[in-house]
N, CA, C and O atoms as a Tripos MOL2 file, in Angstrom:
@<TRIPOS>MOLECULE
protein
  260   259    65     0     0
PROTEIN
NO_CHARGES

@<TRIPOS>ATOM
      1 N         -18.4120   18.7550  -28.0470 N.3       1 UNK1
      2 CA        -18.5220   18.9760  -26.6170 C.3       1 UNK1
      3 C         -19.7680   19.8210  -26.3550 C.2       1 UNK1
      4 O         -20.0410   20.7830  -27.0740 O.2       1 UNK1
      5 N         -20.4910   19.4630  -25.3530 N.am      2 UNK2
      6 CA        -21.6830   20.2120  -24.9610 C.3       2 UNK2
      7 C         -21.2960   21.5200  -24.2810 C.2       2 UNK2
      8 O         -20.2390   21.6170  -23.6580 O.2       2 UNK2
      9 N         -22.1500   22.5100  -24.4030 N.am      3 UNK3
     10 CA        -21.9110   23.8030  -23.7680 C.3       3 UNK3
     11 C         -21.7440   23.6440  -22.2600 C.2       3 UNK3
     12 O         -20.8780   24.2820  -21.6630 O.2       3 UNK3
     13 N         -22.5550   22.8100  -21.6490 N.am      4 UNK4
     14 CA        -22.4700   22.6020  -20.1980 C.3       4 UNK4
     15 C         -21.0960   22.0670  -19.8020 C.2       4 UNK4
     16 O         -20.5190   22.5120  -18.8100 O.2       4 UNK4
     17 N         -20.5760   21.1240  -20.5660 N.am      5 UNK5
     18 CA        -19.2510   20.5590  -20.2980 C.3       5 UNK5
     19 C         -18.1630   21.6010  -20.5130 C.2       5 UNK5
     20 O         -17.2080   21.6840  -19.7400 O.2       5 UNK5
     21 N         -18.3140   22.3990  -21.5740 N.am      6 UNK6
     22 CA        -17.3390   23.4290  -21.9040 C.3       6 UNK6
     23 C         -17.2020   24.4420  -20.7700 C.2       6 UNK6
     24 O         -16.0920   24.7640  -20.3470 O.2       6 UNK6
     25 N         -18.3310   24.9380  -20.2830 N.am      7 UNK7
     26 CA        -18.3090   25.9440  -19.2160 C.3       7 UNK7
     27 C         -17.6870   25.3650  -17.9520 C.2       7 UNK7
     28 O         -16.8600   26.0140  -17.3110 O.2       7 UNK7
     29 N         -18.0760   24.1650  -17.5990 N.am      8 UNK8
     30 CA        -17.5360   23.5390  -16.3900 C.3       8 UNK8
     31 C         -16.0260   23.3250  -16.5190 C.2       8 UNK8
     32 O         -15.2820   23.5780  -15.5710 O.2       8 UNK8
     33 N         -15.5730   22.8650  -17.6750 N.am      9 UNK9
     34 CA        -14.1500   22.6480  -17.9200 C.3       9 UNK9
     35 C         -13.3700   23.9510  -17.8180 C.2       9 UNK9
     36 O         -12.3200   24.0020  -17.1770 O.2       9 UNK9
     37 N         -13.8820   25.0040  -18.4480 N.am     10 UNK10
     38 CA        -13.2040   26.3100  -18.3970 C.3      10 UNK10
     39 C         -13.1850   26.8730  -16.9840 C.2      10 UNK10
     40 O         -12.1800   27.4330  -16.5450 O.2      10 UNK10
     41 N         -14.2980   26.7210  -16.2730 N.am     11 UNK11
     42 CA        -14.3650   27.2290  -14.8930 C.3      11 UNK11
     43 C         -13.3290   26.5410  -14.0220 C.2      11 UNK11
     44 O         -12.6210   27.1910  -13.2530 O.2      11 UNK11
     45 N         -13.2420   25.2230  -14.1450 N.am     12 UNK12
     46 CA        -12.2830   24.4730  -13.3270 C.3      12 UNK12
     47 C         -10.8420   24.7670  -13.7290 C.2      12 UNK12
     48 O          -9.9440   24.7450  -12.8870 O.2      12 UNK12
     49 N         -10.6170   25.0440  -15.0170 N.am     13 UNK13
     50 CA         -9.2680   25.3490  -15.4890 C.3      13 UNK13
     51 C          -8.7220   26.6300  -14.8620 C.2      13 UNK13
     52 O          -7.5180   26.7540  -14.6340 O.2      13 UNK13
     53 N          -9.6170   27.5800  -14.5860 N.am     14 UNK14
     54 CA         -9.1720   28.8250  -13.9520 C.3      14 UNK14
     55 C          -9.4300   28.8210  -12.4450 C.2      14 UNK14
     56 O          -9.3240   29.8460  -11.7710 O.2      14 UNK14
     57 N          -9.7730   27.6350  -11.9400 N.am     15 UNK15
     58 CA         -9.9430   27.4110  -10.5010 C.3      15 UNK15
     59 C         -10.9680   28.3370   -9.8440 C.2      15 UNK15
     60 O         -10.7070   28.9470   -8.8070 O.2      15 UNK15
     61 N         -12.1480   28.4260  -10.4820 N.am     16 UNK16
     62 CA        -13.2510   29.2010   -9.9210 C.3      16 UNK16
     63 C         -14.3320   28.2500   -9.4250 C.2      16 UNK16
     64 O         -14.5800   27.2040  -10.0240 O.2      16 UNK16
     65 N         -14.9650   28.6260   -8.3340 N.am     17 UNK17
     66 CA        -16.1470   27.8950   -7.8830 C.3      17 UNK17
     67 C         -17.3410   28.4230   -8.6670 C.2      17 UNK17
     68 O         -17.2410   29.4530   -9.3340 O.2      17 UNK17
     69 N         -18.4460   27.7380   -8.5930 N.am     18 UNK18
     70 CA        -19.6630   28.2270   -9.2510 C.3      18 UNK18
     71 C         -20.0670   29.6020   -8.7250 C.2      18 UNK18
     72 O         -20.3950   30.4810   -9.5230 O.2      18 UNK18
     73 N         -20.0540   29.8200   -7.3920 N.am     19 UNK19
     74 CA        -20.4000   31.1560   -6.8950 C.3      19 UNK19
     75 C         -19.4410   32.2500   -7.3890 C.2      19 UNK19
     76 O         -19.8680   33.3660   -7.6830 O.2      19 UNK19
     77 N         -18.1590   31.9270   -7.4770 N.am     20 UNK20
     78 CA        -17.1810   32.9060   -7.9620 C.3      20 UNK20
     79 C         -17.4270   33.2420   -9.4350 C.2      20 UNK20
     80 O         -17.3490   34.4040   -9.8330 O.2      20 UNK20
     81 N         -17.7230   32.2230  -10.2370 N.am     21 UNK21
     82 CA        -18.0100   32.4520  -11.6500 C.3      21 UNK21
     83 C         -19.2620   33.3160  -11.8080 C.2      21 UNK21
     84 O         -19.2870   34.2430  -12.6180 O.2      21 UNK21
     85 N         -20.2870   33.0080  -11.0390 N.am     22 UNK22
     86 CA        -21.5270   33.7800  -11.1040 C.3      22 UNK22
     87 C         -21.2620   35.2500  -10.7820 C.2      22 UNK22
     88 O         -21.7550   36.1420  -11.4720 O.2      22 UNK22
     89 N         -20.4860   35.4920   -9.7410 N.am     23 UNK23
     90 CA        -20.1950   36.8730   -9.3480 C.3      23 UNK23
     91 C         -19.3960   37.6030  -10.4240 C.2      23 UNK23
     92 O         -19.7230   38.7350  -10.7810 O.2      23 UNK23
     93 N         -18.3590   36.9660  -10.9350 N.am     24 UNK24
     94 CA        -17.5210   37.6030  -11.9430 C.3      24 UNK24
     95 C         -18.2790   37.8650  -13.2410 C.2      24 UNK24
     96 O         -18.0240   38.8610  -13.9180 O.2      24 UNK24
     97 N         -19.2100   36.9770  -13.5910 N.am     25 UNK25
     98 CA        -19.9650   37.1170  -14.8330 C.3      25 UNK25
     99 C         -21.1820   38.0150  -14.6680 C.2      25 UNK25
    100 O         -21.7750   38.4400  -15.6590 O.2      25 UNK25
    101 N         -21.5590   38.3050  -13.4360 N.am     26 UNK26
    102 CA        -22.7190   39.1550  -13.2000 C.3      26 UNK26
    103 C         -24.0400   38.4320  -13.4190 C.2      26 UNK26
    104 O         -25.0360   39.0340  -13.8200 O.2      26 UNK26
    105 N         -24.0310   37.1280  -13.1490 N.am     27 UNK27
    106 CA        -25.2510   36.3250  -13.2570 C.3      27 UNK27
    107 C         -25.4880   35.6420  -11.9170 C.2      27 UNK27
    108 O         -24.6160   35.6480  -11.0480 O.2      27 UNK27
    109 N         -26.6510   35.0620  -11.7550 N.am     28 UNK28
    110 CA        -26.9700   34.3830  -10.5080 C.3      28 UNK28
    111 C         -26.3450   33.0020  -10.4200 C.2      28 UNK28
    112 O         -26.0480   32.3720  -11.4350 O.2      28 UNK28
    113 N         -26.1530   32.5480   -9.1990 N.am     29 UNK29
    114 CA        -25.6030   31.2190   -8.9700 C.3      29 UNK29
    115 C         -26.5050   30.1520   -9.5780 C.2      29 UNK29
    116 O         -26.0160   29.1820  -10.1570 O.2      29 UNK29
    117 N         -27.7990   30.3210   -9.4520 N.am     30 UNK30
    118 CA        -28.7190   29.3420  -10.0260 C.3      30 UNK30
    119 C         -28.5370   29.2320  -11.5390 C.2      30 UNK30
    120 O         -28.6270   28.1400  -12.0990 O.2      30 UNK30
    121 N         -28.2810   30.3660  -12.2000 N.am     31 UNK31
    122 CA        -28.0510   30.3330  -13.6430 C.3      31 UNK31
    123 C         -26.8190   29.5060  -13.9750 C.2      31 UNK31
    124 O         -26.8550   28.6850  -14.8910 O.2      31 UNK31
    125 N         -25.7320   29.7120  -13.2440 N.am     32 UNK32
    126 CA        -24.5010   28.9460  -13.4970 C.3      32 UNK32
    127 C         -24.7660   27.4550  -13.2840 C.2      32 UNK32
    128 O         -24.3250   26.6270  -14.0810 O.2      32 UNK32
    129 N         -25.4730   27.1180  -12.2300 N.am     33 UNK33
    130 CA        -25.7890   25.7070  -11.9790 C.3      33 UNK33
    131 C         -26.6440   25.1180  -13.0970 C.2      33 UNK33
    132 O         -26.3840   24.0070  -13.5590 O.2      33 UNK33
    133 N         -27.6620   25.8590  -13.5340 N.am     34 UNK34
    134 CA        -28.5110   25.3970  -14.6390 C.3      34 UNK34
    135 C         -27.6910   25.2330  -15.9190 C.2      34 UNK34
    136 O         -27.8740   24.2590  -16.6500 O.2      34 UNK34
    137 N         -26.8030   26.1650  -16.1890 N.am     35 UNK35
    138 CA        -25.9580   26.1130  -17.3750 C.3      35 UNK35
    139 C         -25.0730   24.8770  -17.3610 C.2      35 UNK35
    140 O         -24.9840   24.1630  -18.3590 O.2      35 UNK35
    141 N         -24.4180   24.6230  -16.2320 N.am     36 UNK36
    142 CA        -23.5210   23.4720  -16.1260 C.3      36 UNK36
    143 C         -24.2660   22.1440  -16.0890 C.2      36 UNK36
    144 O         -23.6770   21.1000  -16.3720 O.2      36 UNK36
    145 N         -25.5390   22.1660  -15.7490 N.am     37 UNK37
    146 CA        -26.3370   20.9420  -15.7460 C.3      37 UNK37
    147 C         -27.0250   20.7040  -17.0860 C.2      37 UNK37
    148 O         -27.7140   19.7000  -17.2640 O.2      37 UNK37
    149 N         -26.8370   21.6290  -18.0280 N.am     38 UNK38
    150 CA        -27.3760   21.4420  -19.3620 C.3      38 UNK38
    151 C         -28.8360   21.7810  -19.5280 C.2      38 UNK38
    152 O         -29.4920   21.2640  -20.4320 O.2      38 UNK38
    153 N         -29.3610   22.6390  -18.6730 N.am     39 UNK39
    154 CA        -30.7600   23.0520  -18.8260 C.3      39 UNK39
    155 C         -30.9580   23.6540  -20.2110 C.2      39 UNK39
    156 O         -30.1640   24.4810  -20.6590 O.2      39 UNK39
    157 N         -32.0110   23.2360  -20.8740 N.am     40 UNK40
    158 CA        -32.2190   23.6260  -22.2650 C.3      40 UNK40
    159 C         -32.8320   25.0120  -22.4360 C.2      40 UNK40
    160 O         -32.6830   25.6140  -23.4990 O.2      40 UNK40
    161 N         -33.5010   25.5230  -21.4410 N.am     41 UNK41
    162 CA        -34.1630   26.8250  -21.5690 C.3      41 UNK41
    163 C         -33.4370   27.8590  -20.7130 C.2      41 UNK41
    164 O         -33.8600   28.1800  -19.6020 O.2      41 UNK41
    165 N         -32.3400   28.3700  -21.2570 N.am     42 UNK42
    166 CA        -31.5670   29.4070  -20.5680 C.3      42 UNK42
    167 C         -31.4100   30.5980  -21.5050 C.2      42 UNK42
    168 O         -31.4870   30.4600  -22.7260 O.2      42 UNK42
    169 N         -31.1930   31.7460  -20.9250 N.am     43 UNK43
    170 CA        -31.0980   32.9770  -21.7190 C.3      43 UNK43
    171 C         -29.7380   33.0830  -22.3970 C.2      43 UNK43
    172 O         -28.6930   32.9910  -21.7540 O.2      43 UNK43
    173 N         -29.7800   33.2770  -23.7060 N.am     44 UNK44
    174 CA        -28.5610   33.3550  -24.5010 C.3      44 UNK44
    175 C         -27.6820   34.5350  -24.0910 C.2      44 UNK44
    176 O         -26.4570   34.4180  -24.0820 O.2      44 UNK44
    177 N         -28.2950   35.6720  -23.7530 N.am     45 UNK45
    178 CA        -27.4890   36.8240  -23.3490 C.3      45 UNK45
    179 C         -26.6910   36.5260  -22.0850 C.2      45 UNK45
    180 O         -25.5540   36.9750  -21.9460 O.2      45 UNK45
    181 N         -27.2810   35.7770  -21.1700 N.am     46 UNK46
    182 CA        -26.5650   35.4240  -19.9460 C.3      46 UNK46
    183 C         -25.4830   34.3780  -20.2120 C.2      46 UNK46
    184 O         -24.4240   34.3950  -19.5840 O.2      46 UNK46
    185 N         -25.7560   33.4720  -21.1430 N.am     47 UNK47
    186 CA        -24.7300   32.5010  -21.5370 C.3      47 UNK47
    187 C         -23.5080   33.2450  -22.0510 C.2      47 UNK47
    188 O         -22.3760   32.9120  -21.6980 O.2      47 UNK47
    189 N         -23.7370   34.2510  -22.8850 N.am     48 UNK48
    190 CA        -22.6210   35.0240  -23.4230 C.3      48 UNK48
    191 C         -21.9060   35.8430  -22.3500 C.2      48 UNK48
    192 O         -20.7040   36.0810  -22.4700 O.2      48 UNK48
    193 N         -22.6080   36.2780  -21.3110 N.am     49 UNK49
    194 CA        -21.9490   36.9690  -20.1990 C.3      49 UNK49
    195 C         -20.9340   36.0380  -19.5470 C.2      49 UNK49
    196 O         -19.8250   36.4560  -19.2150 O.2      49 UNK49
    197 N         -21.3110   34.7890  -19.3650 N.am     50 UNK50
    198 CA        -20.4120   33.8080  -18.7490 C.3      50 UNK50
    199 C         -19.2540   33.4890  -19.6980 C.2      50 UNK50
    200 O         -18.0920   33.5070  -19.2900 O.2      50 UNK50
    201 N         -19.5680   33.2010  -20.9500 N.am     51 UNK51
    202 CA        -18.5320   32.8140  -21.9040 C.3      51 UNK51
    203 C         -17.5380   33.9350  -22.1800 C.2      51 UNK51
    204 O         -16.3800   33.6700  -22.5040 O.2      51 UNK51
    205 N         -17.9720   35.1660  -22.0560 N.am     52 UNK52
    206 CA        -17.0970   36.3080  -22.2900 C.3      52 UNK52
    207 C         -15.8790   36.2710  -21.3710 C.2      52 UNK52
    208 O         -14.7960   36.7080  -21.7630 O.2      52 UNK52
    209 N         -16.0390   35.7660  -20.1780 N.am     53 UNK53
    210 CA        -14.9120   35.6620  -19.2450 C.3      53 UNK53
    211 C         -13.8000   34.7670  -19.7780 C.2      53 UNK53
    212 O         -12.6380   34.9180  -19.4010 O.2      53 UNK53
    213 N         -14.1580   33.8360  -20.6540 N.am     54 UNK54
    214 CA        -13.1950   32.8990  -21.2080 C.3      54 UNK54
    215 C         -12.8150   33.2440  -22.6520 C.2      54 UNK54
    216 O         -12.0870   32.4960  -23.3040 O.2      54 UNK54
    217 N         -13.3150   34.3840  -23.1450 N.am     55 UNK55
    218 CA        -12.9860   34.8170  -24.4880 C.3      55 UNK55
    219 C         -13.8090   34.1450  -25.5830 C.2      55 UNK55
    220 O         -13.3430   34.0180  -26.7150 O.2      55 UNK55
    221 N         -15.0220   33.7160  -25.2580 N.am     56 UNK56
    222 CA        -15.9000   33.0440  -26.2180 C.3      56 UNK56
    223 C         -17.2790   33.6840  -26.2270 C.2      56 UNK56
    224 O         -17.6150   34.4830  -25.3530 O.2      56 UNK56
    225 N         -18.0730   33.3200  -27.2330 N.am     57 UNK57
    226 CA        -19.4810   33.6940  -27.2790 C.3      57 UNK57
    227 C         -20.2340   32.6530  -28.0910 C.2      57 UNK57
    228 O         -19.6490   31.9520  -28.9160 O.2      57 UNK57
    229 N         -21.5150   32.5600  -27.8540 N.am     58 UNK58
    230 CA        -22.3580   31.6470  -28.6030 C.3      58 UNK58
    231 C         -22.8830   32.3770  -29.8320 C.2      58 UNK58
    232 O         -23.2710   33.5420  -29.7500 O.2      58 UNK58
    233 N         -22.8940   31.6980  -30.9560 N.am     59 UNK59
    234 CA        -23.4090   32.2910  -32.1700 C.3      59 UNK59
    235 C         -23.8380   31.2040  -33.1440 C.2      59 UNK59
    236 O         -23.5830   30.0230  -32.9070 O.2      59 UNK59
    237 N         -24.4780   31.5870  -34.2200 N.am     60 UNK60
    238 CA        -24.9440   30.6040  -35.1880 C.3      60 UNK60
    239 C         -23.7910   29.9940  -35.9730 C.2      60 UNK60
    240 O         -22.8740   30.6920  -36.4060 O.2      60 UNK60
    241 N         -23.8550   28.7000  -36.1430 N.am     61 UNK61
    242 CA        -22.8800   27.9960  -36.9620 C.3      61 UNK61
    243 C         -23.6470   27.0530  -37.8910 C.2      61 UNK61
    244 O         -24.7420   26.6040  -37.5500 O.2      61 UNK61
    245 N         -23.0880   26.7520  -39.0500 N.am     62 UNK62
    246 CA        -23.7700   25.8470  -39.9700 C.3      62 UNK62
    247 C         -23.8990   24.4450  -39.3710 C.2      62 UNK62
    248 O         -23.0050   23.9610  -38.6780 O.2      62 UNK62
    249 N         -25.0130   23.8230  -39.6510 N.am     63 UNK63
    250 CA        -25.2290   22.4450  -39.2050 C.3      63 UNK63
    251 C         -24.6420   21.5060  -40.2440 C.2      63 UNK63
    252 O         -24.7190   21.7800  -41.4420 O.2      63 UNK63
    253 N         -24.0560   20.4020  -39.7960 N.am     64 UNK64
    254 CA        -23.5540   19.3750  -40.7170 C.3      64 UNK64
    255 C         -24.7510   18.6540  -41.3210 C.2      64 UNK64
    256 O         -25.6640   18.2390  -40.6060 O.2      64 UNK64
    257 N         -24.7380   18.5140  -42.6010 N.am     65 UNK65
    258 CA        -25.8610   17.8310  -43.2670 C.3      65 UNK65
    259 C         -25.3910   16.5960  -43.9700 C.2      65 UNK65
    260 O         -26.1930   15.8930  -44.5840 O.2      65 UNK65
@<TRIPOS>BOND
     1     1     2 1
     2     2     3 1
     3     3     4 2
     4     3     5 am
     5     5     6 1
     6     6     7 1
     7     7     8 2
     8     7     9 am
     9     9    10 1
    10    10    11 1
    11    11    12 2
    12    11    13 am
    13    13    14 1
    14    14    15 1
    15    15    16 2
    16    15    17 am
    17    17    18 1
    18    18    19 1
    19    19    20 2
    20    19    21 am
    21    21    22 1
    22    22    23 1
    23    23    24 2
    24    23    25 am
    25    25    26 1
    26    26    27 1
    27    27    28 2
    28    27    29 am
    29    29    30 1
    30    30    31 1
    31    31    32 2
    32    31    33 am
    33    33    34 1
    34    34    35 1
    35    35    36 2
    36    35    37 am
    37    37    38 1
    38    38    39 1
    39    39    40 2
    40    39    41 am
    41    41    42 1
    42    42    43 1
    43    43    44 2
    44    43    45 am
    45    45    46 1
    46    46    47 1
    47    47    48 2
    48    47    49 am
    49    49    50 1
    50    50    51 1
    51    51    52 2
    52    51    53 am
    53    53    54 1
    54    54    55 1
    55    55    56 2
    56    55    57 am
    57    57    58 1
    58    58    59 1
    59    59    60 2
    60    59    61 am
    61    61    62 1
    62    62    63 1
    63    63    64 2
    64    63    65 am
    65    65    66 1
    66    66    67 1
    67    67    68 2
    68    67    69 am
    69    69    70 1
    70    70    71 1
    71    71    72 2
    72    71    73 am
    73    73    74 1
    74    74    75 1
    75    75    76 2
    76    75    77 am
    77    77    78 1
    78    78    79 1
    79    79    80 2
    80    79    81 am
    81    81    82 1
    82    82    83 1
    83    83    84 2
    84    83    85 am
    85    85    86 1
    86    86    87 1
    87    87    88 2
    88    87    89 am
    89    89    90 1
    90    90    91 1
    91    91    92 2
    92    91    93 am
    93    93    94 1
    94    94    95 1
    95    95    96 2
    96    95    97 am
    97    97    98 1
    98    98    99 1
    99    99   100 2
   100    99   101 am
   101   101   102 1
   102   102   103 1
   103   103   104 2
   104   103   105 am
   105   105   106 1
   106   106   107 1
   107   107   108 2
   108   107   109 am
   109   109   110 1
   110   110   111 1
   111   111   112 2
   112   111   113 am
   113   113   114 1
   114   114   115 1
   115   115   116 2
   116   115   117 am
   117   117   118 1
   118   118   119 1
   119   119   120 2
   120   119   121 am
   121   121   122 1
   122   122   123 1
   123   123   124 2
   124   123   125 am
   125   125   126 1
   126   126   127 1
   127   127   128 2
   128   127   129 am
   129   129   130 1
   130   130   131 1
   131   131   132 2
   132   131   133 am
   133   133   134 1
   134   134   135 1
   135   135   136 2
   136   135   137 am
   137   137   138 1
   138   138   139 1
   139   139   140 2
   140   139   141 am
   141   141   142 1
   142   142   143 1
   143   143   144 2
   144   143   145 am
   145   145   146 1
   146   146   147 1
   147   147   148 2
   148   147   149 am
   149   149   150 1
   150   150   151 1
   151   151   152 2
   152   151   153 am
   153   153   154 1
   154   154   155 1
   155   155   156 2
   156   155   157 am
   157   157   158 1
   158   158   159 1
   159   159   160 2
   160   159   161 am
   161   161   162 1
   162   162   163 1
   163   163   164 2
   164   163   165 am
   165   165   166 1
   166   166   167 1
   167   167   168 2
   168   167   169 am
   169   169   170 1
   170   170   171 1
   171   171   172 2
   172   171   173 am
   173   173   174 1
   174   174   175 1
   175   175   176 2
   176   175   177 am
   177   177   178 1
   178   178   179 1
   179   179   180 2
   180   179   181 am
   181   181   182 1
   182   182   183 1
   183   183   184 2
   184   183   185 am
   185   185   186 1
   186   186   187 1
   187   187   188 2
   188   187   189 am
   189   189   190 1
   190   190   191 1
   191   191   192 2
   192   191   193 am
   193   193   194 1
   194   194   195 1
   195   195   196 2
   196   195   197 am
   197   197   198 1
   198   198   199 1
   199   199   200 2
   200   199   201 am
   201   201   202 1
   202   202   203 1
   203   203   204 2
   204   203   205 am
   205   205   206 1
   206   206   207 1
   207   207   208 2
   208   207   209 am
   209   209   210 1
   210   210   211 1
   211   211   212 2
   212   211   213 am
   213   213   214 1
   214   214   215 1
   215   215   216 2
   216   215   217 am
   217   217   218 1
   218   218   219 1
   219   219   220 2
   220   219   221 am
   221   221   222 1
   222   222   223 1
   223   223   224 2
   224   223   225 am
   225   225   226 1
   226   226   227 1
   227   227   228 2
   228   227   229 am
   229   229   230 1
   230   230   231 1
   231   231   232 2
   232   231   233 am
   233   233   234 1
   234   234   235 1
   235   235   236 2
   236   235   237 am
   237   237   238 1
   238   238   239 1
   239   239   240 2
   240   239   241 am
   241   241   242 1
   242   242   243 1
   243   243   244 2
   244   243   245 am
   245   245   246 1
   246   246   247 1
   247   247   248 2
   248   247   249 am
   249   249   250 1
   250   250   251 1
   251   251   252 2
   252   251   253 am
   253   253   254 1
   254   254   255 1
   255   255   256 2
   256   255   257 am
   257   257   258 1
   258   258   259 1
   259   259   260 2
@<TRIPOS>SUBSTRUCTURE
     1 UNK1         2 RESIDUE 1 A UNK
     2 UNK2         6 RESIDUE 1 A UNK
     3 UNK3        10 RESIDUE 1 A UNK
     4 UNK4        14 RESIDUE 1 A UNK
     5 UNK5        18 RESIDUE 1 A UNK
     6 UNK6        22 RESIDUE 1 A UNK
     7 UNK7        26 RESIDUE 1 A UNK
     8 UNK8        30 RESIDUE 1 A UNK
     9 UNK9        34 RESIDUE 1 A UNK
    10 UNK10       38 RESIDUE 1 A UNK
    11 UNK11       42 RESIDUE 1 A UNK
    12 UNK12       46 RESIDUE 1 A UNK
    13 UNK13       50 RESIDUE 1 A UNK
    14 UNK14       54 RESIDUE 1 A UNK
    15 UNK15       58 RESIDUE 1 A UNK
    16 UNK16       62 RESIDUE 1 A UNK
    17 UNK17       66 RESIDUE 1 A UNK
    18 UNK18       70 RESIDUE 1 A UNK
    19 UNK19       74 RESIDUE 1 A UNK
    20 UNK20       78 RESIDUE 1 A UNK
    21 UNK21       82 RESIDUE 1 A UNK
    22 UNK22       86 RESIDUE 1 A UNK
    23 UNK23       90 RESIDUE 1 A UNK
    24 UNK24       94 RESIDUE 1 A UNK
    25 UNK25       98 RESIDUE 1 A UNK
    26 UNK26      102 RESIDUE 1 A UNK
    27 UNK27      106 RESIDUE 1 A UNK
    28 UNK28      110 RESIDUE 1 A UNK
    29 UNK29      114 RESIDUE 1 A UNK
    30 UNK30      118 RESIDUE 1 A UNK
    31 UNK31      122 RESIDUE 1 A UNK
    32 UNK32      126 RESIDUE 1 A UNK
    33 UNK33      130 RESIDUE 1 A UNK
    34 UNK34      134 RESIDUE 1 A UNK
    35 UNK35      138 RESIDUE 1 A UNK
    36 UNK36      142 RESIDUE 1 A UNK
    37 UNK37      146 RESIDUE 1 A UNK
    38 UNK38      150 RESIDUE 1 A UNK
    39 UNK39      154 RESIDUE 1 A UNK
    40 UNK40      158 RESIDUE 1 A UNK
    41 UNK41      162 RESIDUE 1 A UNK
    42 UNK42      166 RESIDUE 1 A UNK
    43 UNK43      170 RESIDUE 1 A UNK
    44 UNK44      174 RESIDUE 1 A UNK
    45 UNK45      178 RESIDUE 1 A UNK
    46 UNK46      182 RESIDUE 1 A UNK
    47 UNK47      186 RESIDUE 1 A UNK
    48 UNK48      190 RESIDUE 1 A UNK
    49 UNK49      194 RESIDUE 1 A UNK
    50 UNK50      198 RESIDUE 1 A UNK
    51 UNK51      202 RESIDUE 1 A UNK
    52 UNK52      206 RESIDUE 1 A UNK
    53 UNK53      210 RESIDUE 1 A UNK
    54 UNK54      214 RESIDUE 1 A UNK
    55 UNK55      218 RESIDUE 1 A UNK
    56 UNK56      222 RESIDUE 1 A UNK
    57 UNK57      226 RESIDUE 1 A UNK
    58 UNK58      230 RESIDUE 1 A UNK
    59 UNK59      234 RESIDUE 1 A UNK
    60 UNK60      238 RESIDUE 1 A UNK
    61 UNK61      242 RESIDUE 1 A UNK
    62 UNK62      246 RESIDUE 1 A UNK
    63 UNK63      250 RESIDUE 1 A UNK
    64 UNK64      254 RESIDUE 1 A UNK
    65 UNK65      258 RESIDUE 1 A UNK
């Protein structure tokens, strides 16, 4: 699952709008929109601010070879 899909799914599961998620996570609405649209150049620290609300964080994982 893509990160953009994951965030959108989690947001909808807790019945938050994009503006509500942005406010609760302490990030801008534009950032949440970019994140959910899969923009490739986003700040990792802000991604983790959003994911923290759902009990997750982004980190390095081994690639399948």
